[in-house]
Backbone bond lengths (Angstrom), bond angles and torsions (degrees), N, CA, C in turn:
res aa  C-N    CA-C-N  psi(-1)  N-CA   C-N-CA  omega(-1)  CA-C   N-CA-C  phi
1 M - - - 1.405 - - 1.589 111.14 -
2 T 1.284 119.97 138.59 1.430 120.34 174.85 1.599 111.37 -91.20
3 T 1.345 115.29 123.98 1.310 119.55 -179.39 1.569 116.63 -91.24
4 R 1.270 118.79 126.08 1.505 122.73 177.11 1.468 109.78 -65.28
5 K 1.265 115.71 132.70 1.493 117.39 177.48 1.543 109.48 -100.04
6 T 1.299 115.05 105.93 1.445 124.53 176.70 1.378 110.76 -126.04
7 T 1.396 115.62 160.25 1.469 119.80 178.93 1.543 110.86 -83.42
8 A 1.275 120.90 123.70 1.481 123.51 179.85 1.530 109.68 -62.06
9 R 1.269 119.16 141.32 1.462 118.48 180.00 1.400 103.16 -142.82
10 S 1.344 113.85 163.60 1.455 125.54 -174.36 1.430 116.10 -64.43
11 R 1.401 122.17 153.25 1.494 123.99 -174.58 1.566 103.44 -93.86
12 T 1.301 122.69 11.87 1.425 119.23 178.25 1.553 109.75 -68.46
13 A 1.350 114.30 157.90 1.385 116.36 177.41 1.544 116.78 -47.09
14 P 1.325 123.03 118.69 1.422 122.50 -174.47 1.497 118.88 -66.32
15 K 1.350 123.63 138.62 1.434 119.70 169.78 1.431 114.62 -60.66
16 S 1.279 121.38 -22.95 1.440 121.59 -174.87 1.447 111.86 -73.68
17 L 1.250 119.69 -1.74 1.452 126.03 -176.31 1.506 108.51 -120.61
18 T 1.334 118.80 119.92 1.392 121.99 177.47 1.553 112.75 -97.11
19 T 1.310 115.82 115.96 1.448 118.29 -172.59 1.581 110.89 -73.19
20 P 1.325 114.62 153.42 1.455 119.63 172.56 1.511 112.07 -56.74
21 A 1.312 117.18 -37.94 1.443 118.30 -177.51 1.540 107.83 -62.90
22 E 1.282 117.25 -37.14 1.515 117.79 -179.90 1.436 114.54 -61.23
23 T 1.299 116.93 -40.13 1.448 127.16 178.70 1.372 120.67 -87.36
24 G 1.415 117.91 -3.13 1.442 121.36 -176.58 1.495 113.83 66.53
25 E 1.263 120.47 14.99 1.456 125.42 -171.85 1.593 109.07 -125.69
26 T 1.301 113.97 165.06 1.543 114.94 -179.00 1.546 104.29 -139.65
27 G 1.299 109.83 164.94 1.555 117.37 167.81 1.488 111.46 60.36
28 E 1.364 118.45 -135.90 1.402 124.06 -171.02 1.677 108.93 -78.85
29 T 1.236 119.10 -14.82 1.445 123.65 179.23 1.561 112.95 -86.23
30 A 1.387 118.80 1.97 1.441 117.76 -178.08 1.511 110.61 -80.96
31 E 1.297 117.19 153.16 1.448 122.26 -173.66 1.521 108.95 -57.46
32 K 1.300 115.50 150.88 1.463 120.34 -175.98 1.512 108.64 -65.45
33 T 1.267 122.40 140.52 1.386 133.01 173.73 1.603 108.17 -84.90
34 N 1.284 115.23 164.36 1.414 119.80 174.24 1.578 114.12 -60.22
35 F 1.412 110.27 -34.34 1.419 116.79 175.44 1.598 108.65 -62.00
36 D 1.295 115.08 -41.55 1.480 113.91 177.56 1.535 113.91 -64.53
37 K 1.353 113.64 -42.17 1.532 118.84 178.33 1.524 109.33 -61.10
38 F 1.374 116.27 -43.57 1.549 117.11 179.52 1.468 109.42 -64.57
39 S 1.300 120.37 -36.83 1.524 122.56 -174.77 1.477 103.86 -72.70
40 E 1.474 119.13 -34.92 1.458 115.22 -177.40 1.575 108.71 -69.63
41 F 1.275 119.21 -39.57 1.500 118.51 173.45 1.449 111.05 -55.40
42 R 1.293 124.45 -47.20 1.418 129.67 -178.44 1.489 108.01 -60.90
43 A 1.296 120.84 -51.10 1.419 123.76 -178.62 1.515 110.57 -60.93
44 R 1.301 118.58 -41.58 1.423 119.67 178.99 1.540 112.91 -63.80
45 A 1.401 110.73 -36.88 1.517 114.22 178.32 1.427 112.07 -68.00
46 A 1.372 116.74 -29.07 1.536 118.51 177.28 1.401 117.82 -84.31
47 G 1.469 113.08 3.67 1.511 120.97 172.71 1.605 107.28 80.79
48 V 1.211 113.10 22.18 1.590 114.36 178.75 1.488 106.98 -81.24
49 N 1.309 119.40 144.49 1.581 122.40 -179.50 1.609 100.02 -82.30
50 I 1.302 112.22 125.57 1.461 121.01 179.62 1.653 105.05 -97.23
51 P 1.357 112.70 114.16 1.496 116.24 176.50 1.519 108.98 -72.83
52 D 1.431 117.11 165.67 1.429 122.92 173.87 1.482 114.33 -59.17
53 A 1.320 121.22 -43.68 1.392 125.22 172.20 1.523 107.82 -87.29
54 F 1.354 112.37 86.33 1.456 122.30 -172.82 1.533 117.15 -59.44
55 T 1.189 114.72 126.41 1.469 123.11 169.36 1.520 111.49 -129.20
56 T 1.349 118.79 145.66 1.482 120.88 -175.45 1.604 107.51 -63.35
57 E 1.319 111.41 131.85 1.533 115.69 -172.68 1.575 106.12 -119.23
58 I 1.269 125.65 15.87 1.395 128.22 178.84 1.557 105.75 -68.79
59 P 1.375 124.95 126.75 1.407 124.70 -167.78 1.505 109.27 -62.76
60 P 1.301 122.08 141.01 1.478 127.14 179.57 1.577 111.39 -60.79
61 Y 1.357 120.25 157.65 1.421 123.29 174.01 1.591 103.72 -98.63
62 V 1.314 114.46 130.71 1.474 118.18 -178.21 1.450 112.18 -120.19
63 L 1.326 112.25 128.25 1.522 122.02 176.49 1.478 107.71 -95.51
64 G 1.312 122.76 111.05 1.462 120.59 -162.99 1.608 103.19 -118.40
65 P 1.383 116.99 -168.80 1.357 121.16 175.28 1.485 123.25 -47.87
66 D 1.343 109.92 -32.17 1.531 113.46 175.03 1.440 116.42 -63.05
67 E 1.334 113.61 -30.18 1.467 118.52 177.51 1.560 112.33 -93.57
68 G 1.344 115.36 6.33 1.500 119.36 179.76 1.457 117.83 90.60
69 F 1.402 117.93 21.53 1.400 121.37 -171.71 1.548 107.05 -125.95
70 D 1.324 116.78 107.84 1.393 125.47 -176.05 1.613 108.68 -138.36
71 P 1.205 122.52 100.57 1.477 130.76 9.83 1.543 111.70 -69.61
72 P 1.344 114.65 159.31 1.448 118.63 -173.67 1.660 106.40 -70.94
73 V 1.314 107.59 162.81 1.531 122.75 175.48 1.484 106.42 -106.58
74 T 1.401 117.04 122.31 1.419 119.23 177.74 1.533 112.50 -111.67
75 L 1.322 116.61 118.42 1.455 122.96 -175.47 1.526 107.98 -103.73
76 E 1.347 116.44 128.88 1.510 118.00 179.98 1.542 105.00 -124.63
77 F 1.334 111.34 155.37 1.512 119.37 179.66 1.507 101.73 -68.49
78 P 1.408 117.11 140.22 1.547 120.68 -177.79 1.546 108.96 -62.98
79 K 1.339 114.89 133.96 1.452 122.46 175.20 1.461 114.66 -98.57
80 R 1.365 112.25 -36.20 1.516 120.27 -177.27 1.507 107.18 -72.76
81 F 1.297 114.81 149.13 1.500 123.74 -175.25 1.551 105.98 -69.01
82 E 1.264 124.09 -37.16 1.459 129.18 179.65 1.490 110.86 -64.13
83 Q 1.351 115.59 -40.14 1.547 119.13 -179.88 1.477 105.66 -74.25
84 Q 1.201 122.12 -34.77 1.580 122.84 179.28 1.527 107.79 -66.31
85 V 1.308 115.97 -41.50 1.486 118.15 177.07 1.534 108.93 -57.96
86 H 1.386 119.90 -47.11 1.358 118.30 -174.20 1.566 112.16 -73.64
87 F 1.350 110.80 -32.64 1.548 116.29 178.83 1.585 107.93 -63.19
88 E 1.399 116.12 -43.74 1.514 120.80 179.65 1.413 110.57 -63.41
89 M 1.336 121.21 -48.01 1.457 122.11 179.86 1.478 117.02 -61.07
90 A 1.345 112.47 -33.29 1.637 118.58 174.54 1.495 104.28 -69.18
91 L 1.343 125.02 -38.00 1.455 118.94 -176.08 1.569 111.42 -74.52
92 R 1.355 113.91 -36.23 1.499 119.49 178.07 1.541 108.71 -60.26
93 A 1.352 118.83 -30.94 1.488 118.97 179.17 1.490 110.84 -96.63
94 Q 1.371 116.21 7.42 1.498 121.89 173.50 1.566 105.52 60.69
95 D 1.291 117.07 33.07 1.472 124.78 177.21 1.460 110.54 -100.54
96 Y 1.370 114.60 81.74 1.454 114.66 -174.93 1.464 117.46 -74.84
97 F 1.368 120.62 -16.45 1.390 118.67 169.40 1.562 115.50 -70.42
98 A 1.398 109.64 -33.56 1.516 112.86 174.79 1.574 105.35 -67.04
99 A 1.292 120.92 -36.58 1.447 117.38 176.90 1.458 114.87 -62.05
100 L 1.392 109.99 -41.27 1.541 113.78 176.90 1.507 110.50 -58.66
101 Q 1.308 117.38 -41.89 1.466 120.06 -176.22 1.581 112.22 -59.73
102 V 1.384 109.75 -33.81 1.534 115.03 -178.91 1.553 106.91 -70.28
103 L 1.386 113.73 -37.67 1.478 116.94 -176.40 1.551 111.13 -72.80
104 A 1.358 112.94 -42.04 1.467 115.79 -174.79 1.553 117.08 -83.67
105 G 1.259 118.15 -24.24 1.400 124.57 172.10 1.482 105.45 71.40
106 R 1.451 113.05 -126.08 1.446 124.60 -178.59 1.484 111.63 -68.45
107 D 1.349 116.78 -20.52 1.456 114.75 179.31 1.588 116.20 -88.65
108 F 1.345 113.73 7.94 1.453 116.70 179.40 1.478 112.55 -64.07
109 G 1.252 114.14 -39.04 1.505 118.53 174.81 1.428 114.26 -58.02
110 R 1.352 119.29 -40.56 1.493 119.07 -179.10 1.502 107.41 -68.97
111 I 1.238 124.07 -36.26 1.501 129.16 177.31 1.564 109.66 -57.91
112 I 1.266 110.85 -50.61 1.491 114.74 -175.41 1.551 108.98 -66.24
113 H 1.333 116.80 -43.39 1.417 121.02 176.93 1.555 113.69 -54.10
114 A 1.433 111.15 -49.12 1.405 117.39 -179.22 1.486 113.80 -57.61
115 F 1.318 114.67 -46.74 1.491 119.37 179.99 1.451 114.06 -68.72
116 G 1.331 117.61 -26.52 1.520 121.30 -178.65 1.546 111.68 -70.14
117 Q 1.369 117.00 -12.41 1.379 120.37 176.10 1.570 121.37 -83.22
118 V 1.358 107.58 -7.91 1.604 113.00 -172.69 1.628 105.00 -120.47
119 E 1.363 108.42 161.80 1.412 119.60 -177.46 1.483 106.99 -70.36
120 D 1.414 123.00 154.13 1.321 127.34 176.90 1.534 110.80 54.23
121 S 1.263 116.51 39.26 1.486 124.24 -173.34 1.491 111.73 -60.81
122 Y 1.392 115.05 -40.46 1.484 117.61 -177.55 1.520 112.30 -64.20
123 R 1.275 119.01 -47.91 1.489 121.92 -178.29 1.378 108.16 -65.02
124 L 1.472 124.06 -44.35 1.414 125.47 177.38 1.566 113.44 -54.62
125 L 1.303 114.75 -45.64 1.384 118.18 -178.15 1.521 113.28 -70.08
126 A 1.285 116.08 -34.23 1.380 120.62 172.45 1.577 112.14 -57.68
127 G 1.307 111.78 -51.39 1.507 118.14 179.55 1.517 111.49 -58.38
128 L 1.233 114.44 -46.32 1.512 117.46 175.50 1.444 114.13 -57.77
129 T 1.376 122.40 -44.40 1.354 127.07 -177.35 1.566 111.98 -63.87
130 L 1.327 116.27 -38.55 1.433 118.24 174.37 1.454 115.78 -70.32
131 K 1.354 110.92 -34.55 1.505 113.33 174.00 1.462 111.68 -65.52
132 I 1.366 122.65 -42.75 1.387 123.19 175.73 1.500 113.52 -59.83
133 V 1.352 118.34 -44.48 1.497 118.26 174.24 1.472 113.69 -57.09
134 D 1.399 115.77 -46.33 1.425 119.17 177.04 1.559 114.14 -57.00
135 H 1.310 115.45 -32.66 1.473 117.78 -179.81 1.572 110.49 -66.44
136 F 1.334 119.03 -37.44 1.365 120.63 -178.13 1.575 112.35 -84.84
137 T 1.314 120.88 -23.14 1.432 122.39 -173.89 1.467 109.10 -113.25
138 G 1.332 125.31 -18.53 1.406 123.62 -164.06 1.506 116.27 102.10
139 R 1.336 118.50 150.26 1.591 117.75 -176.58 1.382 108.08 -67.18
140 G 1.380 112.99 137.78 1.405 124.00 178.07 1.455 119.39 77.01
141 A 1.325 121.66 4.28 1.385 118.88 -175.23 1.516 118.84 -57.96
142 A 1.319 111.77 -28.68 1.474 119.12 178.25 1.548 112.92 -83.56
143 D 1.279 117.87 -0.50 1.396 124.02 -174.41 1.587 114.91 -98.77
144 V 1.373 115.41 -13.17 1.400 122.39 -176.99 1.564 107.24 -76.81
145 P 1.247 120.36 156.65 1.564 125.74 178.40 1.629 103.81 -55.44
146 G 1.300 117.07 123.02 1.414 123.13 178.96 1.531 110.89 90.58
147 G 1.288 119.27 -8.23 1.441 123.98 -179.56 1.486 118.33 67.75
148 L 1.226 115.63 -158.76 1.507 118.91 -175.49 1.503 116.42 -63.21
149 L 1.436 115.92 -28.95 1.399 115.53 175.65 1.556 118.07 -72.15
150 A 1.328 115.50 -26.00 1.447 118.47 174.71 1.635 108.25 -70.33
151 L 1.361 111.37 -38.24 1.510 113.09 177.86 1.370 111.43 -67.83
152 V 1.261 122.32 -46.71 1.502 127.55 176.17 1.561 108.81 -50.74
153 D 1.246 123.62 -54.59 1.404 128.52 -174.91 1.508 104.83 -63.15
154 L 1.326 122.80 -44.42 1.422 125.35 -174.68 1.514 109.97 -65.90
155 I 1.293 121.43 -47.96 1.453 123.20 178.23 1.472 113.05 -63.92
156 A 1.359 116.10 -40.69 1.435 119.29 -171.52 1.599 107.07 -71.11
157 K 1.316 119.06 -32.11 1.441 121.59 -178.39 1.435 109.94 -85.69
158 F 1.397 120.23 -44.35 1.503 118.08 -164.50 1.561 109.86 -126.80
159 G 1.405 115.67 26.02 1.389 124.19 178.60 1.589 112.30 -52.47
160 P 1.173 117.28 -56.89 1.575 120.29 -178.43 1.545 113.43 -53.17
161 Q 1.420 109.71 -48.44 1.426 115.69 -178.74 1.590 111.98 -60.61
162 L 1.308 114.97 -47.51 1.430 121.95 -179.63 1.453 110.59 -62.07
163 R 1.367 119.42 -38.50 1.500 120.87 -179.27 1.582 106.20 -64.80
164 W 1.340 116.84 -38.42 1.501 116.64 -173.21 1.501 106.10 -73.59
165 D 1.346 124.12 -39.90 1.294 126.22 -179.77 1.553 116.12 -62.19
166 F 1.322 108.78 -46.01 1.525 114.89 -178.14 1.598 106.10 -68.77
167 H 1.289 120.57 -31.28 1.444 115.91 -178.94 1.532 112.71 -79.09
168 H 1.346 113.08 -45.60 1.472 114.63 -178.45 1.493 117.88 -88.36
169 L 1.342 119.87 -20.77 1.431 117.86 -179.22 1.484 111.68 -95.97
170 L 1.458 110.12 -44.84 1.417 117.25 -178.41 1.530 122.31 -98.60
171 G 1.295 115.77 -10.02 1.351 122.39 -178.10 1.561 113.53 69.69
172 L 1.278 118.27 28.18 1.436 127.60 -179.53 1.544 111.29 -113.04
173 D 1.262 114.24 167.92 1.480 121.86 -179.59 1.488 104.57 -120.52
174 L 1.327 115.07 120.64 1.459 119.62 171.21 1.568 117.41 -59.09
175 N 1.332 113.27 -27.53 1.404 116.96 -179.67 1.533 113.62 -68.73
176 E 1.335 116.60 -20.15 1.424 116.55 173.23 1.616 113.53 -64.81
177 W 1.249 120.28 -30.46 1.458 127.51 169.05 1.511 111.82 -68.55
178 L 1.262 112.02 -47.37 1.533 119.56 -174.18 1.491 109.58 -70.71
179 R 1.257 119.64 -26.71 1.451 124.58 176.06 1.551 111.20 -82.52
180 G 1.221 117.86 -6.76 1.438 122.41 -176.55 1.654 114.07 81.60
181 E 1.309 115.53 13.22 1.439 116.33 -178.20 1.626 115.14 -80.50
182 R 1.356 113.49 -18.05 1.432 119.36 175.21 1.401 113.59 -128.49
183 H 1.205 117.17 159.85 1.599 127.85 -175.65 1.576 102.72 -76.01
184 W 1.300 117.38 131.70 1.384 124.15 176.32 1.581 111.97 -62.71
185 G 1.269 118.02 -32.65 1.489 124.93 174.95 1.543 110.96 -52.38
186 E 1.373 114.12 -42.85 1.378 116.47 178.31 1.617 114.35 -63.06
187 F 1.452 107.52 -43.84 1.480 112.82 175.78 1.469 115.37 -58.43
188 W 1.246 115.52 -36.46 1.541 118.65 -179.46 1.457 112.15 -69.38
189 E 1.372 121.52 -33.29 1.425 125.39 178.31 1.540 104.94 -68.96
190 L 1.272 116.92 -47.57 1.509 118.03 -174.10 1.545 108.36 -64.43
191 K 1.305 113.22 -36.44 1.515 117.66 -175.43 1.539 110.75 -60.50
192 E 1.437 113.79 -38.19 1.446 121.51 -174.17 1.575 109.57 -64.69
193 Q 1.369 119.47 -14.28 1.436 122.55 -174.98 1.574 108.17 -98.20
194 L 1.236 117.70 -1.13 1.532 119.31 176.55 1.458 111.66 -81.47
195 L 1.423 121.61 93.48 1.472 122.95 -176.77 1.361 107.97 -114.86
196 F 1.375 127.25 -139.56 1.405 129.05 -165.81 1.508 109.19 -59.81
197 G 1.334 117.39 137.85 1.421 120.39 176.73 1.523 109.83 103.29
198 S 1.442 117.57 -15.65 1.422 117.72 178.59 1.426 113.80 -95.88
199 E 1.335 118.43 151.59 1.504 119.50 177.23 1.454 113.81 -68.54
200 F 1.250 122.10 -20.06 1.513 122.45 -179.66 1.487 107.72 -80.82
201 F 1.369 120.38 -32.90 1.399 119.96 -178.30 1.619 105.43 -72.94
202 A 1.335 116.14 -45.41 1.368 118.84 -178.60 1.521 110.88 -62.16
203 A 1.317 122.32 -38.09 1.441 123.65 177.05 1.502 116.91 -62.84
204 Q 1.443 111.39 -31.34 1.383 120.37 175.17 1.592 114.17 -65.63
205 L 1.367 108.37 -41.52 1.455 114.46 -177.83 1.534 110.68 -73.19
206 E 1.308 114.42 -24.32 1.521 116.57 172.69 1.422 119.71 -86.90
207 D 1.328 115.30 -5.12 1.423 116.96 -173.40 1.569 117.58 -79.48
208 E 1.322 118.45 123.59 1.454 124.27 -171.39 1.532 109.15 -58.33
209 E 1.327 121.22 -50.68 1.435 122.86 -173.86 1.550 109.31 -64.44
210 L 1.291 122.84 -40.78 1.428 124.71 -177.63 1.611 106.10 -72.20
211 A 1.292 118.82 -32.47 1.474 123.28 -179.22 1.599 107.03 -69.73
212 E 1.290 117.90 -39.72 1.473 117.76 173.93 1.479 113.94 -67.91
213 Q 1.250 119.03 -32.70 1.497 123.10 179.44 1.504 105.75 -70.61
214 A 1.249 119.72 -47.52 1.566 124.73 178.74 1.518 110.59 -62.20
215 A 1.321 120.98 -39.82 1.356 118.91 -177.10 1.564 115.73 -72.84
216 D 1.358 114.24 -12.74 1.555 117.93 174.58 1.584 109.56 -87.08
217 L 1.308 117.17 -9.97 1.448 118.85 177.76 1.498 112.56 -89.51
218 P 1.368 118.67 155.75 1.518 123.44 -178.60 1.356 102.46 -71.30
219 E 1.496 110.97 150.25 1.516 117.55 -179.07 1.491 110.01 -70.01
220 P 1.276 113.92 126.44 1.581 119.10 -174.66 1.554 105.06 -75.08
221 P 1.343 113.44 149.45 1.510 119.21 174.92 1.618 108.50 -62.67
222 P 1.347 111.90 154.39 1.487 116.45 -178.81 1.511 108.92 -62.46
223 A 1.360 116.65 137.93 1.369 117.62 -177.85 1.517 109.24 -95.59
224 P 1.300 125.36 147.22 1.369 121.37 174.41 1.488 113.10 -70.74
225 P 1.344 116.00 162.61 1.507 121.67 -171.53 1.563 105.83 -58.18
226 S 1.329 119.82 144.08 1.486 121.63 176.97 1.532 109.51 -100.25
227 L 1.365 111.44 147.28 1.464 118.45 173.32 1.415 115.69 -72.89
228 R 1.328 118.16 -15.23 1.498 127.04 175.73 1.531 112.39 -58.88
229 G 1.319 114.53 108.41 1.606 114.30 178.66 1.385 108.39 87.56
230 Y 1.333 125.83 -0.73 1.528 123.54 -177.08 1.594 104.49 -87.23
231 G 1.362 114.54 98.14 1.423 114.99 177.70 1.516 108.88 -116.88
232 P 1.431 115.48 -162.91 1.451 117.18 -174.02 1.511 122.12 -61.21
233 L 1.441 111.21 -31.22 1.439 117.10 174.90 1.591 113.10 -60.84
234 L 1.348 113.96 -44.81 1.416 119.61 -179.33 1.578 108.89 -66.22
235 R 1.254 116.08 -44.09 1.522 118.05 -178.70 1.568 104.99 -57.03
236 K 1.294 115.10 -49.73 1.528 118.28 -176.68 1.571 109.35 -60.60
237 L 1.322 115.23 -38.33 1.548 110.90 175.87 1.458 113.37 -69.43
238 D 1.223 123.49 -34.17 1.464 129.84 174.30 1.557 107.61 -57.90
239 D 1.403 117.68 -47.94 1.399 123.28 174.25 1.507 114.79 -51.91
240 V 1.335 112.52 -48.01 1.426 125.24 -177.05 1.499 106.68 -60.50
241 L 1.423 116.47 -54.10 1.474 119.26 175.66 1.470 117.92 -53.13
242 D 1.428 118.97 -40.10 1.359 125.37 175.63 1.499 110.52 -60.84
243 A 1.306 117.32 -43.48 1.467 120.51 175.26 1.524 117.28 -62.19
244 I 1.385 113.33 -36.69 1.346 117.00 175.45 1.566 117.24 -69.31
245 R 1.349 112.09 -35.00 1.424 120.72 173.29 1.604 111.20 -66.49
246 G 1.371 111.38 -36.25 1.534 105.99 -178.73 1.465 108.11 -78.39
247 L 1.329 123.08 -31.25 1.489 122.42 175.92 1.492 114.67 -62.74
248 H 1.375 111.45 -35.30 1.515 116.73 178.72 1.524 106.50 -72.74
249 G 1.269 121.71 -42.65 1.538 122.61 178.03 1.488 107.63 -60.17
250 A 1.216 125.36 -44.93 1.393 127.35 -175.54 1.576 111.90 -65.28
251 T 1.385 113.53 -34.75 1.385 122.28 178.70 1.612 111.91 -65.38
252 V 1.266 114.38 -37.48 1.520 120.34 -168.85 1.506 104.95 -103.20
253 G 1.415 120.21 1.05 1.462 119.65 172.15 1.494 114.56 78.60
254 A 1.451 111.92 30.00 1.445 114.75 -179.46 1.561 110.34 -84.67
255 N 1.394 114.19 150.40 1.412 117.84 176.39 1.565 111.54 -67.71
256 P 1.383 116.52 144.76 1.468 119.90 -172.00 1.537 107.66 -61.68
257 G 1.288 118.25 -34.10 1.469 118.83 -178.03 1.474 110.55 -69.40
258 D 1.264 121.89 -19.80 1.556 124.61 -179.21 1.531 111.69 -83.14
259 I 1.367 113.54 -3.32 1.540 112.03 -177.65 1.553 104.63 -97.14
260 V 1.275 115.62 121.20 1.475 127.02 -171.83 1.599 105.66 -90.51
261 P 1.142 115.85 118.20 1.716 113.42 177.75 1.570 106.20 -76.14
262 V 1.280 107.67 170.33 1.503 112.80 -178.59 1.560 109.28 -76.72
263 E 1.261 109.88 137.17 1.477 116.82 177.54 1.535 113.01 -69.29
264 R 1.310 114.28 120.42 1.461 118.62 -177.71 1.523 110.10 -106.63
265 P 1.396 114.22 153.64 1.414 113.55 177.46 1.495 113.58 -70.34
266 K 1.351 117.64 146.10 1.463 121.61 -177.08 1.522 110.21 -122.39
267 P 1.299 111.03 145.62 1.502 119.60 177.59 1.523 107.57 -62.25
268 R 1.352 115.65 149.65 1.497 117.05 -179.29 1.507 109.58 -64.13
269 V 1.356 124.36 -31.49 1.405 124.69 -179.10 1.458 113.90 -61.77
270 E 1.382 114.66 -35.78 1.504 121.91 173.84 1.494 112.37 -59.45
271 L 1.343 109.85 -48.60 1.610 114.73 176.11 1.509 114.35 -58.46
272 V 1.410 112.43 -43.29 1.481 112.82 175.88 1.517 115.89 -61.15
273 R 1.343 111.16 -39.43 1.478 110.08 -174.76 1.579 107.27 -70.97
274 R 1.294 117.81 -32.00 1.483 115.96 174.62 1.450 115.01 -66.12
275 E 1.314 120.15 -36.34 1.416 127.15 176.45 1.500 108.38 -61.46
276 R 1.296 119.61 -47.38 1.545 125.97 -179.51 1.542 104.85 -65.35
277 A 1.257 123.88 -47.10 1.430 123.84 -179.21 1.571 113.30 -59.43
278 S 1.431 109.61 -42.28 1.451 115.33 -179.14 1.670 108.54 -67.11
279 A 1.282 114.90 -32.88 1.473 120.29 -179.94 1.527 111.36 -69.35
280 V 1.365 114.42 -38.41 1.496 119.76 -179.16 1.533 107.63 -70.73
281 L 1.232 115.54 -38.91 1.443 120.69 -177.91 1.505 112.22 -70.00
282 G 1.347 118.85 -34.69 1.377 124.41 171.78 1.532 111.59 -65.22
283 S 1.408 117.79 -41.15 1.497 117.31 177.89 1.487 112.09 -67.05
284 V 1.316 118.28 -37.77 1.502 119.54 -176.02 1.500 106.72 -72.45
285 T 1.321 120.73 -34.83 1.494 121.56 176.73 1.544 111.91 -64.86
286 R 1.237 117.89 -41.10 1.508 121.90 173.72 1.517 112.43 -61.44
287 L 1.283 114.11 -40.30 1.530 116.58 177.15 1.534 112.50 -61.87
288 L 1.295 112.92 -44.25 1.503 119.86 -175.38 1.524 108.25 -68.03
289 L 1.376 113.97 -39.34 1.461 114.34 174.78 1.483 117.61 -62.23
290 R 1.320 113.80 -37.58 1.503 118.33 174.04 1.428 113.04 -65.95
291 G 1.285 116.97 -39.25 1.475 117.42 178.58 1.502 111.66 -65.47
292 N 1.227 121.95 -25.76 1.432 126.08 -178.46 1.615 108.58 -98.30
293 G 1.258 117.04 19.89 1.519 114.46 -179.42 1.543 116.29 83.65
294 G 1.247 113.50 1.57 1.511 119.50 -178.68 1.510 111.00 -76.67
295 Q 1.416 114.08 179.57 1.384 117.64 -177.80 1.586 108.00 -93.71
């Protein structure tokens, strides 16, 4: 059986779900959860008309006579808040059978009984469960760091910014993932490359919740300049800044050695060569000191 690699997370009540008690509302009038928002993005991508009173419109997954179920078993993505909580908790624990139980409801027993009649039933049922989860969330949603829940939170919070960046910066359509045409692992890798200049990166810097989390962390040491995105334009700007510093130093009568040039990013091979040269110099120095009676 293939095991999904997801990051284990706490079973405490998730921030991605807004409880009716928090909103002062109940039932269908409660505030949309991140699952609702994620499903809304997927439904829009599939070309489904979204009514004002939103309900999830992702098509159900049907187990019919070809799979040995007559009458068919119809599995729908959970709409009620309580079901979404149980579904999320099952995914947090990477318990895909519990997730299937939420999706199948009263038909869960029928599914278990049917698979109990065949060889290698556990592996086959696990494969079916993962296929069903992929149907509702898109291919590979459980494979990204943090699993489906991280993806749901990300799309619900930064979906518009990610859509803009993927279209304008990468020439890609976020709807291709939302429709299940691409693997979410690919999306996650591309998302990690959206840095300065992207709408997604700017939205993260302006997000209140992320700012609160970052403020509680110790101040990180200053990082050296990165080669990522460092092209001809930035090199020329660094040259201009060096010239301005030199002009300013000459104006105030500073010694040339006191003028510090702009720190530029360096390839790793250059840093390795410097480390090796420093190690050789240290060895030579120790040999010379021994020859002169040093330690």
